[in-house]
C-alpha positions in Angstrom: 17.7 3.6 11.2 14.6 2.0 12.8 13.8 -1.8 12.5 10.0 -2.4 12.7 8.2 -6.1 13.8 5.3 -7.4 13.0 3.7 -10.8 14.7 1.5 -13.4 13.0 0.1 -16.7 14.5 -2.3 -19.3 12.8 -3.6 -22.1 14.3 -5.0 -24.9 12.2 -5.6 -26.0 8.8 -5.6 -23.5 5.8 -9.3 -23.5 5.4 -11.0 -24.0 8.6 -8.2 -22.6 10.6 -7.9 -18.8 11.9 -4.8 -16.3 12.8 -4.1 -13.2 14.4 -1.6 -10.5 12.7 -0.1 -8.1 15.1 1.9 -4.9 14.9 5.2 -4.3 16.9 4.0 -0.8 17.6 0.7 -2.4 18.8 -1.2 0.1 16.8 -3.4 -2.4 15.1 -3.8 -6.2 15.9 -6.5 -8.1 13.8 -8.0 -11.7 12.5 -7.6 -13.4 9.4 -8.8 -16.2 8.2 -9.1 -18.2 4.7 -12.4 -16.6 4.5 -11.0 -13.4 4.9 -8.1 -13.6 2.5 -10.0 -15.3 -0.4 -13.8 -14.6 0.2 -15.8 -11.8 1.7 -15.8 -12.4 5.5 -14.9 -9.3 7.8 -11.4 -9.4 9.1 -8.2 -8.4 8.0 -5.5 -10.3 5.2 -1.7 -9.8 4.1 -3.0 -8.1 0.9 -4.9 -5.3 2.3 -1.9 -4.6 5.1 0.5 -4.4 2.1 -2.0 -2.0 0.3 -2.1 0.0 3.6 1.7 0.1 4.1 2.3 0.9 0.1 -0.4 4.0 0.4 1.2 5.2 3.3 4.7 4.8 2.2 3.9 6.3 -1.2 2.0 9.1 0.1 4.8 10.4 2.4 7.5 10.1 -0.3 5.0 12.0 -2.7 4.9 14.9 0.1 8.8 14.9 0.5 9.2 14.9 -2.9 6.9 17.8 -3.7 8.1 20.1 -0.5 11.7 19.3 -1.6 11.0 21.2 -4.8 9.3 24.1 -3.2 5.6 22.7 -3.6 4.4 21.4 0.0 1.3 19.6 0.0 -2.2 20.4 1.6 -2.7 16.8 1.4 -2.2 13.6 -0.3 -5.2 10.7 -0.7 -3.9 7.3 -1.6 -5.5 4.2 -2.1 -4.0 0.9 -3.2 -5.6 -1.9 -4.5 -3.9 -5.3 -4.3 -4.5 -8.3 -6.8 -4.2 -11.8 -5.6 -4.3 -14.0 -8.5 -3.2 -17.8 -9.2 -1.0 -19.0 -11.5 0.5 -22.4 -12.6 3.1 -21.5 -9.5 0.5 -20.7 -6.9 -0.9 -17.3 -5.4 0.8 -14.2 -5.9 0.3 -10.5 -5.6 0.0 -9.8 -9.4 -0.7 -6.2 -9.7 -1.1 -3.1 -6.8 -3.2 0.2 -8.5 -2.1 3.4 -6.7 -4.6 6.1 -7.1 -3.8 9.7 -5.6 -5.3 12.6 -5.3 -3.1 16.0 -4.3 -4.1 19.2 -2.6 -1.1 21.2 -4.1 -1.4 24.9 -4.2 0.6 26.7 -6.9 1.3 23.5 -8.9 0.4 22.0 -12.4 -1.0 18.6 -13.4 2.1 17.8 -15.2 4.4 18.7 -12.5 2.2 17.1 -10.1 2.5 13.8 -12.2 6.0 13.5 -12.7 6.3 14.0 -8.9 3.8 11.4 -8.2 6.3 8.9 -10.8 9.2 9.5 -9.1 7.2 8.6 -5.5 6.1 5.6 -7.2 9.3 4.6 -8.2 11.4 5.5 -4.8 9.6 5.0 -2.0 10.9 2.0 -0.3 7.7 -0.1 -0.2 7.8 0.1 -4.2 10.9 -0.7 -4.4 10.1 -3.8 -1.8 7.6 -5.0 -4.3 9.8 -4.3 -7.5 8.3 -7.4 -9.1 4.8 -6.5 -9.0 3.4 -4.7 -12.2 2.3 -1.1 -10.0 0.1 1.3 -11.6 -0.7 4.9 -10.9 -3.0 7.5 -11.5 -2.2 10.5 -9.8 -4.7 13.6 -10.3 -4.9 17.0 -8.4 -7.9 18.0 -6.4 -10.0 20.5 -7.8 
């Protein structure tokens, strides 16, 4: 199986420093800082990158499961909302909310919901984030 890489460089202290993240494939490179992570400044942050990875992984897992069960989807659209909170031990990702809408011909809502729940439990990113509360809102398009 392939091994994936990413890099990050940080310069300076926490509040006034700055950094860049880069995917090993070269498909994305972007700036991040205290302001992009804890404020509203333009740029990226680790949490939205985790959200993108989770939404992408989940969507692929759901498409795979549906296809395996004879219901290939026309499309799966997923968003991930990643909550960064602080507790006594410091900052942590406390919750991820997955919302997905599937365009899947010939399937009922209960079958889609079961497939979505199975994908949530089984996708590699969900499994890697097993210590995080992951919620799922799954709906069929239309």
